[in-house]
C-alpha positions in Angstrom: -6.3 40.0 6.1 -6.9 41.3 9.6 -7.3 39.8 13.0 -5.8 36.7 14.6 -7.8 34.1 12.7 -5.9 32.2 10.1 -7.0 29.6 7.6 -4.6 26.9 6.8 -5.4 24.5 4.0 -3.8 21.0 4.2 -4.1 19.1 1.0 -4.4 15.3 0.8 -1.6 14.0 -1.3 -0.1 10.6 -1.8 3.6 9.8 -2.2 4.0 6.1 -2.6 2.2 2.9 -3.7 3.3 -0.6 -2.8 3.6 -3.3 -4.0 4.1 -2.4 -7.7 2.6 -5.6 -9.0 0.2 -8.4 -8.3 -1.9 -11.1 -9.8 -4.4 -10.3 -12.6 -6.8 -12.3 -10.6 -6.8 -9.6 -7.9 -6.6 -9.9 -4.1 -3.3 -7.9 -3.7 -3.5 -5.4 -0.8 -1.9 -2.1 -1.9 -0.6 0.4 0.7 -0.8 4.0 -0.2 1.2 6.5 1.9 0.9 10.2 1.9 -0.5 13.0 4.1 -3.8 14.6 5.0 -6.0 11.5 4.6 -9.3 11.6 6.5 -10.4 8.4 8.2 -14.0 9.6 8.0 -13.8 10.2 4.2 -14.7 7.7 1.5 -11.9 6.9 -1.0 -11.5 4.7 -4.1 -8.5 3.3 -6.0 -9.1 3.4 -9.7 -7.1 1.0 -11.9 -7.0 2.1 -15.5 -5.6 0.0 -18.4 -6.4 -0.1 -22.1 -9.3 2.3 -21.7 -11.0 0.3 -18.9 -11.4 1.7 -15.4 -12.1 -0.5 -12.4 -12.8 1.2 -9.0 -12.4 -0.5 -5.6 -12.9 0.9 -2.1 -9.9 2.4 -0.3 -9.8 2.9 3.4 -7.6 5.4 5.3 -6.4 3.9 8.5 -4.8 7.2 9.6 -3.7 10.6 8.1 -0.7 9.0 6.4 -1.8 5.5 5.3 -4.6 4.0 3.2 -5.1 0.7 1.5 -7.2 -1.0 -1.2 -7.3 -4.5 -2.7 -6.7 -4.9 -6.4 -9.7 -6.1 -8.4 -9.9 -9.3 -10.4 -8.7 -7.7 -13.6 -8.9 -11.0 -15.6 -12.6 -11.4 -14.8 -13.9 -7.8 -14.7 -11.9 -5.9 -17.4 -13.5 -7.5 -20.4 -10.0 -7.7 -22.0 -9.8 -11.4 -22.2 -7.8 -11.9 -19.0 -4.6 -10.2 -20.2 -2.4 -8.4 -17.7 -0.4 -5.2 -18.1 0.6 -2.0 -16.4 -2.3 0.0 -15.1 -2.4 3.6 -13.9 -3.7 4.0 -10.3 -5.6 7.1 -9.3 -6.9 7.8 -5.8 -10.4 9.3 -5.8 -12.3 11.1 -3.0 -15.8 9.8 -3.4 -18.1 12.7 -4.4 -15.1 14.9 -4.7 -11.7 15.3 -6.3 -8.8 13.2 -7.5 -5.7 13.0 -5.2 -2.7 13.8 -7.3 0.3 11.5 -6.8 3.7 12.7 -5.8 5.4 9.6 -7.0 4.9 6.7 -9.5 1.4 5.6 -9.8 1.4 2.3 -11.7 0.5 -1.2 -10.7 1.2 -4.2 -13.0 -1.3 -7.0 -13.3 0.8 -10.1 -13.8 -0.1 -13.5 -15.3 
């Protein structure tokens, strides 16, 4: 390395997800907090349960907050409308997966 130019890499990372549960019929707004989110980037929340993945759009409102609305698990999962604990993954559309720093589960309730 020589010269005065420096490259600093700032990784997107998420640290919390709330609330931790909501109706299996969807419509719960989840707030994801972290750092390095890009408001111009396209993101998705992926809900995974019993081998089924459902993706919904996530929107970064600033560098530290994004949100998504839980899908209608009962209608879309093909699992007969049962609830359960899903794993939530944040995806960069056309890119990588954002690794969580904290718990990443959301429970679909009856």
